[in-house]
C-alpha positions in Angstrom: 45.2 -27.1 50.3 44.7 -23.4 49.3 41.6 -21.6 49.6 42.5 -19.5 46.3 43.1 -22.7 44.5 40.1 -24.4 45.7 38.0 -21.5 44.7 39.3 -21.5 40.9 39.0 -25.3 41.0 35.1 -25.1 41.5 34.9 -22.3 38.8 36.9 -24.3 36.3 34.5 -27.1 37.1 31.8 -24.7 36.8 32.6 -23.8 33.6 33.4 -27.9 32.4 29.9 -28.6 33.6 28.1 -25.8 31.9 29.4 -26.5 28.3 28.8 -30.1 28.9 25.4 -29.9 30.1 24.9 -27.1 27.2 26.2 -28.6 24.5 24.1 -32.0 25.3 21.0 -30.0 25.9 22.0 -28.9 21.7 22.0 -32.2 20.8 19.1 -33.9 22.9 16.8 -30.5 21.8 17.7 -30.7 18.2 17.0 -34.5 17.7 14.5 -35.0 20.4 11.7 -32.5 20.7 9.5 -30.5 18.6 10.1 -26.8 20.9 11.0 -23.9 18.7 15.0 -23.0 18.3 14.3 -19.6 20.6 12.6 -21.5 22.9 15.2 -24.5 22.5 17.9 -21.6 22.8 16.5 -20.0 26.0 16.7 -23.8 27.3 20.3 -24.1 26.5 21.3 -21.0 28.2 19.1 -21.7 31.2 20.5 -25.3 31.8 24.1 -23.9 31.5 24.0 -21.3 33.9 21.9 -23.4 36.5 23.6 -26.3 36.2 27.4 -24.7 36.2 26.3 -23.0 39.3 26.0 -25.9 41.3 29.5 -26.4 41.2 30.4 -23.4 43.5 29.9 -23.1 47.0 26.5 -21.2 48.0 28.5 -18.0 49.0 29.8 -17.8 45.5 26.8 -18.7 43.4 25.6 -15.3 42.8 28.3 -13.8 41.5 29.2 -17.1 40.0 25.8 -17.1 37.9 26.8 -13.9 36.6 30.2 -15.0 35.6 29.2 -17.9 33.9 26.7 -15.9 31.8 29.2 -13.8 30.8 31.6 -16.7 29.6 28.6 -18.4 27.9 27.9 -15.2 26.0 31.4 -14.7 24.9 31.8 -18.5 24.0 28.4 -18.4 21.7 29.5 -14.5 19.9 33.1 -16.4 18.9 31.2 -19.6 18.3 29.0 -17.6 15.8 31.3 -14.8 14.5 33.8 -17.7 13.6 31.0 -18.8 10.9 32.5 -20.5 7.8 29.9 -19.0 5.6 29.6 -15.9 3.7 30.2 -12.5 6.5 26.3 -12.2 6.9 25.7 -15.9 7.6 27.7 -15.5 11.1 25.6 -12.4 12.2 22.5 -13.6 11.3 22.9 -17.0 13.0 24.6 -14.3 16.0 21.4 -12.5 16.6 19.0 -15.4 16.0 20.4 -17.4 18.9 21.9 -15.0 21.4 19.0 -13.4 22.6 17.4 -16.3 23.8 20.8 -17.8 24.9 21.0 -14.3 27.1 17.5 -14.3 28.2 17.5 -18.2 29.7 21.1 -17.1 31.3 19.5 -14.4 32.9 16.4 -16.0 34.0 18.9 -18.9 35.7 20.7 -16.1 37.2 17.9 -14.1 38.4 16.6 -17.2 40.3 19.6 -17.4 42.4 19.8 -14.0 43.1 16.3 -13.8 44.2 16.2 -17.1 46.1 16.7 -16.4 49.6 19.4 -17.6 51.4 19.0 -20.5 53.8 20.7 -19.0 56.5 17.9 -16.3 56.7 15.8 -18.6 56.6 17.1 -20.5 59.4 17.2 -16.9 61.7 13.7 -16.2 61.1 12.5 -19.3 61.9 14.3 -19.1 65.5 12.5 -15.7 66.1 
């Protein structure tokens, strides 16, 4: 199997896992928890990006988390802009949920960018 196909397959799996985890978090969050909607949307964004990124190889996780965040935000824009309500309903729902989703997803991205690399720790410990 070619390396390009393996990378592509991992990204497809990462998108699928992020999607499933995000929707599972939505259903569990609205049914079980009593946290505020802003907090729940931030948790949804964090959980989707964080879980999907672990499908990628470690060397691809930093940029892969950014890609997953972008795909997730584009999906939320398309989901909320196609609301069946009036023209303002979709926009208001977008404003209401987009920012917490972005904050939660960005927190996951920052976690992968700020996390020290395992290889770097092994090299430092030998010094």
